[in-house]
N, C-alpha and C positions, 0 to 999 in steps of 0.2 A: 217247455224243459221244466219247468217245476212242476205240473203239474203228473205228464209224463215222467218224471221221475220220481214224484212221492202215487204212481203209480206201479213204477215196480219195486218200493219199498214195502205194496197195501199185495202184490202177487205174494211178494218172502212171508212177507207173515200171515196171510192167509193158507199157505201150500201146508201148515203146522198139520194138521189134522180137520177130521170132519165136523161139524159142530155136534156139542153130544144130543143122542137124543132120551133123556135122559128124566129131564122135565119140561114139560110147558110154553114152560116160558123163563127160562134159566140163559143167565148171563152165560156170558162163554166169556171162557179166562185169557187173559193176557200169553202171548208167547212164550217162550220156551228162552233163558237165558242168549243160545247163543244165539240167538235175536235183534237182540239189541238194540244193534248200530238202527238194523232196516227199523224201527220199532220210537227210533227217539225223532227221523222225516218223517213217518208219518206221523206221533204226537204232536209235533211240533205242530207239523202243519192244518190239524183237528181241533188245536187249539184257538188257536187266529181268526178261529172261524166257529167257534163254541156259541152256543143258546148258553144259557141258566133259565130263560122262561118261560110258555108258552103259554098262547092264550085261551086264555079261560070262564066258563059264565059261574063266580064263583059261588053266585044265590043259591047257588042251581043245585050244586054238590050234596048227598044225603055225607055225610058226616059220618056217622054211627055206620054203618054197613060198610059202608068204604070203596074204590075200587072194583067197579066190577066184572076186571079179568079173568084171564081162564087163571086156575088155578086158585082162585076168590075165595073163604069161604065165611060163614056164618058169623058175626058176633058168637061166643063164646058152645060155639061149636064143641062136639065129642071127635075129634081127628083121632083114626087110633093108622101107627106108624109102627113099620121096624131097628128099632137101634142097630145104628151104625157107629163101627172102631177107627176115632177122624180126630184129628186132633183139631180146636182152633187158633188164634192168638186174641190179644185178650185175661184178661182176669174174673170179669165175671162169668157163668155159669151158662152152658149154652152147649152142643146138642145138634149133632149127626144123625135125622132118623128119616126115613123110605114106607115112601103111604104105594100099599099098589108095587109093581115090578121095579119099573123105574126114577120115580119123581122123587127124585132127592131133597129132604129140608134141611136148613138150619132155625131148627126150636131155641131159644131160647128162654131162661124159669127161673123159681124162688122164690118164695115169700120178701124178702127183704131185697130182691136185686130190685132196682130202677127201673134198672132202665129196659124189665118188662113194661114196664105202664109209659115213660117216656117217651121211647119209641114212636106205637101207634099212638100219644097222639102229634109228637113231633108231622109221621113223617102224613099222618091226615090232613094236618094242618096245612105245608108243606103242596099237597097236592090236590086241598084246596085251593092253595093261591097259583098252583100255574109252576111251583117248579117241578119241577121230574127229585120224583125220589123211587126208594125199591118203599116196596110196602111190606103193612108188619100186622099182618091178623091178632086179636085177643079170641083165644076156643082154650081149648082143654086136650087134652093130650091124654090117650093108653098107650104106653111103651109095649114092647111085646122085646123082653130081651136086656131093658137097662140094665144097668150094674144095679147089687142091692146095695152100692153104699151112695146113688143118687137118690133125694131125695122125695116125695109123697107117699101118695097107700097105697102100699099094697094086696091087693088083691091076691086072691086064695089062688087063683092058679097060678101066679106070677106076675103076671105085668103089673105094670104102673101108673095111676093117677094121678096126673101133675096138675094141676091149675090154684094158679092163673099160671103161662106163659105165654109167646106170642113168635109165629111160626111165620119166617121171611118169604117172600115172591120177591125176585130180583126184576129188577127192573131187563126188561126188553135188549138184548145186544148186544157186541164182547167188545169187554174191556178194555183198552188203549195203555198201553203199563198197568202203577199199584198203586195209579191216586198223584194227586195234586196240592198242592199245597198256594194258599191261596195269595202267593207274590205271582202267583203263575195266574193269577185272575185274570188282575195288567192287561197280561200280552194279548187275551180280546182282541181285533177288529174291529175295528162295525164297519173300516172301510170295504174289506175285504169278504164282508158279510154275519160277520159274532155280534155276540148280544153289544149292545150297547149299554153307555158308561150308565145311564138309570137304571136298569134291570142288575148290571153287575154288580151295584152299589145297597139295592136295594137286595138284595141278597147275602153279601154282608149285611147290614142294619139286623134283617131277620135273622145272623147265624148270632148278635150279639142283644138280641129280645130275648131265645133263648138260653142266650147263655151256652152256646158251641162249643165249652168247653178244649176238650178235648178235639185238635184242630190238628191234628199232623197232615200227612199227607194220603197215609192209607183212611182216613176218612172220608175225604172225597172219592168220586172217581172217575175217569173221566170214559166217557162211553156212545162211540157208536152205536147208533139207534138202526135195526134189523140186523139185517146177520152179512159173513163178512161174505167180502164180494173181490176182484181182481183190481179196482179203481179207488178210489179218497176217495176213503170216510166220505161223503152226499150230507147228514143227520149227526156230528159233532156233539153231546150235549158234559157239561162242567156239571157239574151235582151234590148233594151232601148226599155221603152210600147211607151212614151208622151215628144215625142222633140217639142214639141212649144215653150218654149225657149231655142231656134237657130240662131246661125247665126244673134250675137249681139254680149254684152263685157257681158259678170259676172256680176253680181250683189248684195249685199247685200244685194236683198228686191228683188228676181226675178224680177222686174221690169216690166214692159214692152218696155219700150221703149227705155232705154239701149240693151237689153239679149233677143232682139223678132228681128230679122230683121232689122236690122239699118250696114244700109251697110256704112256705115260712123265707129261708135266703128267696126263691127269686119274688117272689111280692118283695121283696126291701132291697131290692139291686137297681136301682132307676138308670135305664131306658145309655144316658147321657153324657160322657166323663163328670160335663161344666153344663151349669147350668143357664150358660150362652154354648152359639156353635155345632157346629153340627158331630165330634168328638162321640165312638161311640165306646160303652164301657163294655170291653170284651179286656177283663185281663189270659194273659197269655199264660198256658201248663208248663209245662218246663215240656213239652213235648209236644207242645201247641206253632200253628205258622199263622193264626190272626192274631193283631192282636191294638184294639183299641183303634178300628177304622177310619175313616174320614170319609163320609156322604153327604152327597151336595144335595142339591134341596132337588134335580133331580127324582134322586132314586129315594129320596124319605116319601117325595110327594108317590113317587108307585110306588111301594109297600102300602102310607096310610090309605091310598086310592083301594086295593084291594083288601085291605086290613078291615076296613069299615063297614062294606059288602057285609061282613058274614054277620049270619044276625042270627038275637040272642039263643033262639034255639039249636043254633050253629053248634055255636062255642060250649051250650047244657051238654046236645052228643061228642062235641069232641071227649072234654071230664068222663063223659058218661060208658061212652064204650073203652077207656084208661083206663077203668076204673080208681081211680084218685081216690074210693075211699079205701082201699084197700093199704095208701101207705099214711104212718104218719105225718102233721103237719111237719117236722119237725122232727125227719125219719131215728134217731140218733135220741129221744126221751117221749119211753113212750106216756107220760105222760101229758104231753103235749096235745091226747088226743085225735080221732081220727077226722079228716076236715068232709064236709060236701060239695059235692061240684058249684053248691052257687060260691061258694068261696072261693074257687080256682075259677069260677066266669067271673068275679071280679077283679078280682085281680087283676087275667087275664084286659075287659075289658080298660085299667086302669093304666099301665102297662103302654097300650097302644096307644090309649093317651096322651100322653106321652110322647109319641112318635109325632099325633096327629096335630097339635094343640107349640110344635116347632116350626120353628121357620128357619132356614138354614142361607147365612149371605154367600 
């Protein structure tokens, strides 16, 4: 009876419209407000059976090139697109741009926008370790029709050259609602086929390792992999979707300077709350839903095993492709100078050692 009820709810949700052909791998949006009751039934069922990790060969991942999927861009490629008037939530600079006839993408930009760098590094790391997420590609953009108020190099023909920028590609599938809070991760049932606690705790620990300060529900996504159907979601995923405020120190206001690609802040922030035990160190921001998570030994060991498979070359590629040398060690102090890739690698390895060297009771 339960599966039948869910199937009916899915059918109601799926009937809201056909998938948009606009982008090759675009994620389809959540249903409209009038379908929320049906959606909640589908959503609860999906969370119980959701996965957070997929088996992968960490050592084989080419972190510099990133996911070689439809719509991928080579690092540093020049992409031409037409500006699209569209409003986005959030405070960081971003805009919509159309590539060709029907491929609309979101572009994050700005010399002082730490998210342009942090989100490339964070998405590549999660992808390499096997945790599903959206994809970010570091490129240059030539924007046709971008407003005069936008920063960049204005060419004689009026086009705007923007560098650095990052283009977002959504994880394929369709959204089940508008995200999830971290307490909902505990509603996943291993008995019903959902992710085991070790994997869920590994994701929590990874969020603390990266200092995922802006952890409100909208920053995570509950995704049904594949196209909409008339049956229950066969492959639900719970993932971190917005990783812009990473590689810094969690802050009350989710501010860019301390919380996004800040070498000094990140390297000085311990992974663990205390010298003993396994409470991860992640203060809650004003919008956050994750605070100082308790990590099981199985979760710690699971993440440590994945992280230790990353080679020095992969870590160098991680921070090279993110272009970390463009952001000062301490972003609000220009005198701090610009870091080398090796400095970021050393900070990563030191924090990784904190995870590998701890034993949870």
